[in-house]
N, C-alpha and C positions, 0 to 999 in steps of 0.2 A: 533582510532575509524573510520570506514569507512564514506565515504561522498557520497551523492546522487548529481550527476551533469547532467546538460543539456548543450551541446555545451560549455564546459569548464567552466560553471557558476555553482557554488555551490549552490544547493537547501537547503539542510539540512544534519545535521549528520544523519546516519541510523544504526539501529541495524538489524543484520542479524538473522532471526529465524530458527529453525529447521524445517524439514519436518513435515507437519501435514496434517490430512484429512480435516480440516476445520479451518477457522480463525475467532476468535471472542474474545476471552478472551485476555486481555492485557498481555504483558510479564512483566509488572510492577505492583505491588500491591501498593494500597493506591491512594490518590487524586493527584491532580495537573495535569498539561498538559502532555500529552503522547508524547512519541518520535516517530519519523518515523520509521517504521520497514519494512523489506524486508522478505517475507515469500515465501519459495520455495516449490514447488510441492504440491500445494493445488487445490481441486476441488470445494470447498463450502466455502462461507463466511456468517457470520451472525453478528447481532448487539444485540443479546439477552443480558439482563442484563446490558445494556448501558443506559446512561441518555443523551448522546449527539450523534448527527449524525457523520459519519466518512467518509472519502474519501478513495476509493480503486482504484489503478492504476493497471490495468491487463496488464502484459508484456509477450511477446513471448521469445523464447530461446536467441534472440540477444538484449533483453530489449527494443524492439520496443513496443510502447504503442498500446494496442489492443482496449482498453476501459477504460473510466474514470467513476466511479460511486459514487455517494454520497448516502449513506444508512441511513435512520433515525432509531431510536431505535426499536428493536424487528421485525427486517427484516431479510430475508435470500435470498441468491442469488448464482447461480451456476456460476462458472467461464466460460468464453468463451473457446471453445474447444482447442484453440492453446495456452492457458495460460501455462506458465512454472513457473511464479513467480508473486507476488502480493505486491505492495508497499501499506502499510496501514498507514494512517496518520490522522491528525485532520481535521475536515471539514473545507473547504475553502483553505486548502493549495494548492490544485491542481490549482485553479483559481489564486491564489496569485502567484504561480510559473509560471504561463502562460504555462502549458504544454498542448499539444494537441495530439490527436490520430495521430499515425504515427511518432511522435517524437521518438528518441532513447535516452534513459537514460544511465548513466554509474556509476558504483560504484568504488570508488578509496579509497585506504587506505592512 
């Protein structure tokens, strides 16, 4: 399973999703805590049919963080123009990981 890293520090295991026009539905069915997901090539995110807020980390082609956004349920947001991928995770994970705009994340197997 791939791992999400910041400066050689493992932040989370991560699931890589397929290309989609928008992000919102979980890749996992059922309850419980969600895993962190990397979604490639998306322009729109949403939290419809969600009961909890979610963190979204917008990345450019070199995995540099462009923006970090927490969306409450039933919201929609367009990705920043230079976004090439998005890390979708549980609310509070971005703060707990202490990631900032302009940090560069890494994915390793």
